[in-house]
C-alpha positions as a printed NumPy array, in Angstrom:
array([[-14.671,  -6.404, -16.967],
       [-15.515, -10.139, -16.648],
       [-17.132, -11.263, -13.404],
       [-14.922, -12.771, -10.703],
       [-14.939, -16.498, -10.2  ],
       [-17.603, -17.634,  -7.716],
       [-14.997, -19.134,  -5.392],
       [-13.662, -15.683,  -4.87 ],
       [-17.087, -14.257,  -4.436],
       [-17.58 , -16.586,  -1.522],
       [-14.086, -15.82 ,  -0.112],
       [-14.787, -12.104,  -0.445],
       [-18.06 , -12.484,   1.509],
       [-16.155, -14.385,   4.24 ],
       [-13.521, -11.591,   4.462],
       [-16.239,  -8.961,   4.731],
       [-18.045, -10.893,   7.434],
       [-14.862, -11.264,   9.478],
       [-14.026,  -7.601,   9.013],
       [-17.419,  -6.439,  10.234],
       [-17.899,  -8.881,  12.98 ],
       [-14.354,  -9.098,  14.413],
       [-12.103,  -6.242,  13.21 ],
       [-14.497,  -3.247,  13.294],
       [-15.527,  -3.81 ,  16.983],
       [-11.79 ,  -4.204,  17.916],
       [-10.713,  -0.923,  16.321],
       [-10.968,   1.124,  19.494],
       [ -8.433,  -1.236,  21.113],
       [ -6.321,  -1.32 ,  17.979],
       [ -6.236,   2.459,  17.85 ],
       [ -5.513,   2.731,  21.602],
       [ -2.347,   4.023,  23.214],
       [ -1.594,   0.623,  24.872],
       [  0.735,  -0.779,  22.321],
       [  1.065,  -4.167,  23.952],
       [ -2.721,  -4.591,  24.134],
       [ -3.084,  -3.561,  20.477],
       [ -0.433,  -6.056,  19.353],
       [ -2.07 ,  -8.844,  21.366],
       [ -5.377,  -8.043,  19.691],
       [ -3.823,  -8.243,  16.252],
       [ -2.279, -11.614,  17.138],
       [ -5.591, -13.062,  18.351],
       [ -7.382, -11.832,  15.219],
       [ -4.673, -13.057,  12.938],
       [ -4.698, -16.552,  14.501],
       [ -8.437, -16.667,  13.886],
       [ -8.052, -15.569,  10.295],
       [ -5.524, -18.36 ,   9.725],
       [ -7.961, -20.878,  11.208],
       [-10.625, -19.724,   8.802],
       [ -8.349, -20.033,   5.741],
       [ -8.184, -16.198,   5.153],
       [ -4.443, -15.785,   5.598],
       [ -1.932, -14.463,   2.998],
       [ -4.251, -14.9  ,   0.06 ],
       [ -2.258, -12.714,  -2.247],
       [  1.113, -14.364,  -1.602],
       [  2.535, -16.791,  -4.2  ],
       [  1.689, -20.452,  -3.601],
       [  5.383, -21.374,  -3.406],
       [  5.645, -19.099,  -0.388],
       [  2.684, -20.68 ,   1.296],
       [  0.122, -18.152,   0.223],
       [ -3.101, -18.258,  -1.773],
       [ -1.465, -17.451,  -5.103],
       [ -4.244, -15.239,  -6.376],
       [ -3.668, -13.274,  -9.663],
       [ -3.824,  -9.51 ,  -9.388],
       [ -7.178,  -9.427, -11.105],
       [ -8.839, -11.635,  -8.4  ],
       [ -6.862,  -9.985,  -5.603],
       [ -8.425,  -6.556,  -6.47 ],
       [-11.729,  -7.833,  -5.135],
       [-10.369,  -9.154,  -1.852],
       [ -7.916,  -6.33 ,  -1.206],
       [-10.675,  -3.889,  -1.573],
       [-12.391,  -5.536,   1.448],
       [ -9.097,  -5.64 ,   3.393],
       [ -8.629,  -1.902,   2.728],
       [-11.726,  -0.992,   4.712],
       [ -9.701,  -1.119,   7.961],
       [ -6.08 ,   0.001,   8.378],
       [ -5.442,  -3.051,  10.604],
       [ -6.862,  -5.68 ,   8.264],
       [ -3.576,  -6.055,   6.382],
       [ -1.862,  -7.451,   9.4  ],
       [ -4.849,  -9.484,  10.517],
       [ -5.109, -11.168,   7.086],
       [ -1.38 , -11.547,   6.46 ],
       [ -1.141,  -9.137,   3.485],
       [  1.009,  -6.527,   5.241],
       [  4.204,  -8.323,   4.197],
       [  3.262,  -8.893,   0.549],
       [  5.487,  -6.249,  -1.045],
       [  8.449,  -7.311,   1.035],
       [  7.803, -11.003,   0.442],
       [  7.724, -10.518,  -3.332],
       [ 10.97 ,  -8.504,  -3.088],
       [ 12.731, -11.176,  -1.055],
       [ 11.379, -13.953,  -3.282],
       [ 13.129, -12.368,  -6.247],
       [ 16.383, -11.046,  -4.795],
       [ 17.137, -12.788,  -1.469],
       [ 19.923, -15.314,  -1.029],
       [ 19.064, -18.775,   0.381],
       [ 20.304, -17.706,   3.796],
       [ 18.175, -14.433,   3.657],
       [ 15.116, -16.446,   2.556],
       [ 15.465, -18.876,   5.455],
       [ 15.992, -16.058,   7.933],
       [ 13.361, -13.645,   6.831],
       [ 11.086, -14.879,   4.011],
       [  9.513, -17.906,   5.633],
       [  8.707, -16.255,   8.967],
       [  7.488, -13.11 ,   7.099],
       [  4.803, -15.075,   5.243],
       [  3.874, -16.963,   8.363],
       [  3.298, -13.716,  10.153],
       [  5.925, -14.489,  12.831],
       [  7.832, -11.321,  12.005],
       [  7.077,  -7.938,  10.489],
       [  9.147,  -6.092,   7.857],
       [  9.908,  -2.374,   7.271],
       [ 11.365,  -0.421,   4.395],
       [ 13.614,   2.639,   4.594],
       [ 14.007,   4.898,   1.629],
       [ 12.652,   8.406,   2.377],
       [ 14.977,  10.885,   4.112],
       [ 13.967,  14.032,   6.019],
       [ 16.421,  16.485,   4.55 ],
       [ 16.088,  15.905,   0.87 ],
       [ 13.223,  15.862,  -1.733],
       [ 12.456,  12.145,  -1.859],
       [ 10.57 ,  12.472,  -5.083],
       [ 14.135,  12.615,  -6.57 ],
       [ 15.781,   9.578,  -4.835],
       [ 19.102,  10.189,  -6.591],
       [ 19.622,  12.755,  -3.802],
       [ 19.469,  10.161,  -0.954],
       [ 22.377,  10.686,   1.436],
       [ 22.395,   7.591,   3.684],
       [ 25.582,   5.818,   2.747],
       [ 27.186,   2.345,   3.3  ],
       [ 30.871,   1.509,   2.992],
       [ 32.219,  -2.037,   2.863],
       [ 35.038,  -2.458,   5.445],
       [ 36.667,  -5.77 ,   6.413],
       [ 33.654,  -7.839,   5.402],
       [ 31.094,  -5.478,   6.981],
       [ 28.776,  -2.752,   5.666],
       [ 29.153,   0.397,   7.744],
       [ 25.933,   2.444,   7.428],
       [ 25.587,   6.11 ,   8.397],
       [ 22.509,   8.214,   7.794],
       [ 18.964,   8.974,   8.776],
       [ 15.601,   7.803,   7.294],
       [ 11.968,   8.726,   8.148],
       [  8.495,   7.466,   7.39 ],
       [  9.774,   3.961,   8.042],
       [  6.373,   2.443,   8.695],
       [  6.279,  -0.11 ,  11.481],
       [  9.879,   0.309,  12.634],
       [  8.849,  -0.288,  16.228],
       [  7.468,  -3.792,  15.494],
       [  9.74 ,  -4.789,  12.567],
       [ 12.384,  -7.519,  12.909],
       [ 14.378,  -5.994,  10.109],
       [ 14.499,  -3.006,   7.754],
       [ 15.511,  -2.959,   4.094],
       [ 17.58 ,   0.16 ,   3.859],
       [ 18.362,   1.897,   0.49 ],
       [ 21.969,   3.223,   0.774],
       [ 24.463,   4.925,  -1.426],
       [ 27.164,   2.341,  -1.897],
       [ 28.69 ,   3.273,  -5.277],
       [ 29.603,   7.007,  -4.99 ],
       [ 31.404,   7.091,  -8.335],
       [ 28.71 ,   5.293, -10.331],
       [ 25.914,   6.992, -12.413],
       [ 23.031,   8.104, -10.096],
       [ 20.744,   5.16 , -10.877],
       [ 23.598,   2.685, -10.269],
       [ 24.879,   4.256,  -7.047],
       [ 22.488,   2.645,  -4.538],
       [ 22.009,  -0.765,  -3.011],
       [ 19.668,  -2.441,  -0.636],
       [ 20.878,  -3.827,   2.703],
       [ 18.869,  -5.853,   5.251],
       [ 19.425,  -4.405,   8.751],
       [ 18.127,  -6.235,  11.888],
       [ 16.344,  -3.795,  14.123],
       [ 18.064,  -5.054,  17.343],
       [ 21.397,  -3.841,  15.927],
       [ 22.95 ,  -1.356,  18.413],
       [ 23.457,   1.184,  15.61 ],
       [ 19.785,   1.232,  14.761],
       [ 18.099,   4.032,  16.767],
       [ 14.472,   5.061,  16.608],
       [ 14.399,   8.884,  17.011],
       [ 10.607,   9.349,  17.056],
       [  7.201,   8.217,  15.92 ],
       [  6.454,  11.063,  13.534],
       [  2.884,  12.295,  14.027],
       [  1.007,  12.652,  10.701],
       [ -1.782,  15.198,  10.796],
       [ -2.164,  14.595,  14.552],
       [ -2.08 ,  10.776,  14.294],
       [  0.671,   8.74 ,  15.827],
       [  0.566,   6.454,  12.753],
       [  3.685,   4.29 ,  13.195],
       [  5.779,   6.222,  10.758],
       [  9.245,   6.424,  12.384],
       [ 12.325,   8.515,  12.034],
       [ 15.363,   6.207,  12.483],
       [ 19.048,   7.077,  12.782],
       [ 21.761,   4.721,  11.527],
       [ 24.671,   5.571,  13.82 ],
       [ 27.759,   3.911,  12.416],
       [ 25.695,   0.758,  12.079],
       [ 27.527,  -2.431,  10.973],
       [ 26.142,  -5.579,   9.376],
       [ 27.933,  -8.53 ,   7.65 ],
       [ 28.566,  -8.196,   3.919],
       [ 25.99 , -11.004,   3.192],
       [ 23.194,  -8.714,   4.316],
       [ 23.28 ,  -7.056,   0.906],
       [ 19.958,  -7.739,  -0.964],
       [ 20.535,  -8.438,  -4.661],
       [ 23.654,  -6.995,  -6.259],
       [ 25.61 ,  -3.843,  -5.65 ],
       [ 24.16 ,  -0.905,  -7.462],
       [ 20.739,  -2.622,  -7.912],
       [ 18.905,  -0.491,  -5.345],
       [ 16.943,   1.504,  -7.831],
       [ 15.93 ,  -1.583,  -9.817],
       [ 14.741,  -3.39 ,  -6.594],
       [ 12.907,  -0.233,  -5.393],
       [ 10.975,   0.207,  -8.61 ],
       [ 10.02 ,  -3.468,  -8.76 ],
       [  8.832,  -3.173,  -5.226],
       [  6.944,   0.115,  -5.552],
       [  5.124,  -0.753,  -8.821],
       [  2.895,  -3.523,  -7.347],
       [  2.761,  -1.559,  -4.082],
       [  1.019,   1.257,  -5.775],
       [ -1.71 ,  -0.802,  -7.191],
       [ -2.077,  -2.502,  -3.749],
       [ -2.673,   0.957,  -2.361],
       [ -5.28 ,   1.668,  -4.979],
       [ -7.107,  -1.578,  -4.189],
       [ -7.313,  -0.676,  -0.504],
       [ -8.345,   2.893,  -1.242],
       [-11.396,   1.494,  -2.904],
       [-12.292,  -0.258,   0.307],
       [-11.812,   2.882,   2.388],
       [-13.968,   4.857,  -0.027],
       [-16.687,   2.191,  -0.032],
       [-16.747,   2.216,   3.793],
       [-17.106,   6.045,   3.822],
       [-19.847,   5.776,   1.125],
       [-21.739,   3.219,   3.209],
       [-21.526,   5.4  ,   6.323],
       [-22.66 ,   8.43 ,   4.301],
       [-25.684,   6.728,   2.825],
       [-26.745,   5.339,   6.227],
       [-26.48 ,   8.726,   7.753],
       [-28.73 ,  10.256,   5.094],
       [-31.434,   7.927,   6.073],
       [-30.923,   8.395,   9.826],
       [-30.922,  12.195,   9.891],
       [-33.839,  14.583,   9.363],
       [-33.709,  18.352,   8.758],
       [-36.381,  20.865,   7.748],
       [-39.175,  18.371,   7.912],
       [-37.726,  15.518,   5.766],
       [-34.929,  13.043,   5.555],
       [-31.575,  14.139,   4.409],
       [-31.826,  11.436,   1.82 ],
       [-34.568,  13.526,   0.133],
       [-32.351,  16.598,  -0.308],
       [-31.101,  17.129,  -3.768],
       [-27.728,  18.443,  -2.772],
       [-27.185,  15.315,  -0.558],
       [-28.173,  13.16 ,  -3.497],
       [-25.507,  14.933,  -5.508],
       [-22.965,  13.704,  -2.967],
       [-24.245,  10.125,  -3.444],
       [-24.089,  10.304,  -7.216],
       [-20.659,  11.828,  -7.415],
       [-19.151,   9.419,  -4.968],
       [-20.574,   6.3  ,  -6.565],
       [-19.424,   7.502, -10.016],
       [-15.88 ,   8.169,  -8.795],
       [-15.578,   4.853,  -6.866],
       [-16.887,   2.89 ,  -9.895],
       [-14.575,   4.642, -12.309],
       [-11.54 ,   4.027, -10.145],
       [-12.47 ,   0.46 ,  -9.634],
       [-12.573,  -0.12 , -13.412],
       [ -9.227,   1.599, -13.838],
       [ -7.713,  -0.527, -11.028],
       [ -9.137,  -3.745, -12.542],
       [ -7.72 ,  -2.708, -15.874],
       [ -4.22 ,  -2.155, -14.39 ],
       [ -4.44 ,  -5.45 , -12.6  ],
       [ -5.4  ,  -7.277, -15.785],
       [ -2.423,  -5.781, -17.636],
       [ -0.101,  -6.94 , -14.792],
       [ -1.565, -10.477, -14.986],
       [ -0.674, -10.442, -18.662],
       [  2.969,  -9.51 , -18.011],
       [  2.718,  -5.854, -18.783],
       [  4.364,  -3.446, -16.291],
       [  1.348,  -1.139, -16.717],
       [  3.31 ,   2.019, -15.873],
       [  0.775,   4.36 , -17.453],
       [ -2.224,   2.619, -15.894],
       [ -0.578,   2.404, -12.392],
       [  0.617,   6.002, -12.452],
       [ -2.876,   7.134, -13.521],
       [ -4.699,   5.239, -10.866],
       [ -2.272,   6.274,  -8.215],
       [ -3.23 ,   9.903,  -8.804],
       [ -6.95 ,   9.527,  -9.539],
       [ -7.474,   6.946,  -6.758],
       [ -5.958,   9.19 ,  -4.157],
       [ -8.186,  12.144,  -5.305],
       [-11.214,   9.846,  -5.304],
       [-10.487,   8.663,  -1.791],
       [-10.261,  12.214,  -0.461],
       [-13.36 ,  13.348,  -2.25 ],
       [-15.624,  10.504,  -1.04 ],
       [-14.506,  10.759,   2.587],
       [-14.818,  14.576,   2.459],
       [-18.454,  14.279,   1.211],
       [-19.192,  11.741,   4.042],
       [-17.827,  14.21 ,   6.544],
       [-19.963,  16.956,   5.155],
       [-23.063,  14.72 ,   5.457],
       [-22.233,  13.876,   9.183],
       [-21.678,  17.57 ,   9.976],
       [-20.128,  18.225,  13.383],
       [-20.192,  14.555,  14.315],
       [-17.914,  13.827,  11.364],
       [-15.188,  16.071,  12.788],
       [-15.035,  14.043,  16.022],
       [-13.643,  10.552,  16.646],
       [-17.217,   9.259,  17.147],
       [-16.99 ,   7.831,  13.65 ],
       [-14.062,   6.375,  11.702],
       [-14.216,   9.254,   9.168],
       [-11.988,  11.753,  10.969],
       [ -9.093,   9.306,  11.042],
       [ -9.796,   8.035,   7.494],
       [ -9.813,  11.64 ,   6.21 ],
       [ -6.39 ,  12.379,   7.64 ],
       [ -4.949,   9.106,   6.22 ],
       [ -6.473,   9.925,   2.857],
       [ -4.42 ,  13.11 ,   2.595],
       [ -1.276,  11.026,   2.937],
       [ -2.255,   9.099,  -0.223],
       [ -1.303,  12.065,  -2.51 ],
       [  2.325,  12.055,  -1.259],
       [  3.546,   8.549,  -0.294],
       [  4.975,   6.225,  -2.955],
       [  5.522,   9.316,  -5.131],
       [  3.644,  12.646,  -5.008],
       [  0.853,  13.339,  -7.502],
       [  3.044,  15.754,  -9.473],
       [  5.708,  13.108, -10.254],
       [  3.192,  10.576, -11.493],
       [  1.335,  13.182, -13.536],
       [  4.546,  14.163, -15.251],
       [  5.701,  10.655, -15.786],
       [  2.429,   9.431, -17.34 ],
       [  2.155,  12.512, -19.542],
       [  5.736,  12.074, -20.867],
       [  5.064,   8.415, -21.628],
       [  1.976,   9.234, -23.571],
       [  3.424,  12.18 , -25.416],
       [  6.446,  10.187, -26.456],
       [  4.13 ,   7.979, -28.512],
       [  3.075,  11.03 , -30.614],
       [  6.551,  12.402, -31.152],
       [  7.726,  12.571, -34.816],
       [  4.287,  11.895, -36.136],
       [  3.75 ,   8.678, -34.101],
       [  0.392,   7.032, -34.164],
       [ -0.115,   7.594, -30.436],
       [ -1.942,   5.321, -28.092],
       [ -5.479,   4.013, -28.678],
       [ -6.862,   3.045, -25.32 ],
       [ -9.893,   1.333, -26.764],
       [ -7.701,  -0.728, -29.096],
       [ -5.418,  -1.633, -26.185],
       [ -8.389,  -2.8  , -24.111],
       [ -9.828,  -4.872, -26.995],
       [ -6.34 ,  -6.556, -27.532],
       [ -5.96 ,  -7.297, -23.87 ],
       [ -9.459,  -8.728, -23.461],
       [ -8.942, -10.92 , -26.424],
       [ -5.652, -12.205, -25.034],
       [ -7.261, -12.939, -21.651],
       [-10.534, -14.493, -22.859],
       [-11.203, -17.78 , -21.143],
       [ -8.882, -17.027, -18.282],
       [ -9.709, -16.348, -14.717],
       [-10.355, -12.597, -14.654]])
């Protein structure tokens, strides 16, 4: 892959410096049980990031963002991924929702939600998953909406609605067309969270972490008809166009998490001594270092390749599906090795690794479990060989893509 432009190298260094000097030291407060104090800390850090020109770098320029191509953004989002709070501090938390609103929102919706979203004045949330059905098959979703007298009446229950407690609105995927084919039966509706029919049931603990993933009940909730996002029956289309970029954003951030775990592991190897010599001298420990760097580097190249395809207008379904699975595995493996190197200390909250390890396990489930992506990618590849087809030459595809992008910013 070609080297990133020097301007972005400088910007990446500034992000890393801010992360290490300002966000890492604040993590105990950000992790803390005092929600008000945590939110105030986020605001102080975000205001400082804005002052330093580090805000919303991945948002399109027409929305007030930095307008970075995917290929460049990989390098910065990897740094942002090193802390779970950095997305909000650097204004990237809203990127998926901003892109979705930019494409589908009405002028009134853009004015009400999009502008303050990019400015960081409000937070979004997205409600698709439901507790009582297998969400890997979204055609089973049961939350429904009926249009009555100019209002949508919504009834149902969602969970894993991230940030529902701080969100100004939630984009809710509802069954609105019961007689339509499954993939035309759903629509997206924007629901203000101060609506009396919007009821947070609980903050669902995830592997012992109160991680802000909420279960929410929609109790005969009513919103005006103009809260429909896009057209009726376009829910699946909107969801897929939102989730595709979202998956590669996850992969970018996982690289940052893995790199942080790798750094901690290597530092520990030099700090610890056993049986008369440094842990760094032990061959089995060196195996952990080798395997981790190899997996991180391989996943970084795969992520860059997918980003390059997206920049060239390709949906990159095979590439994104592949890196979603391998990236999640890589993240788990690297953090697991770092835990092993730290021994008993790694199991405590004295280091970030315990929390990182639990979050890493989530990665194999959210935005589609591994099994779904594996099946989807394999089917797409096998289809090219059906009936004596010539298949897919990855090296040839890479050569063509690199030739098309030569001379462009990477």
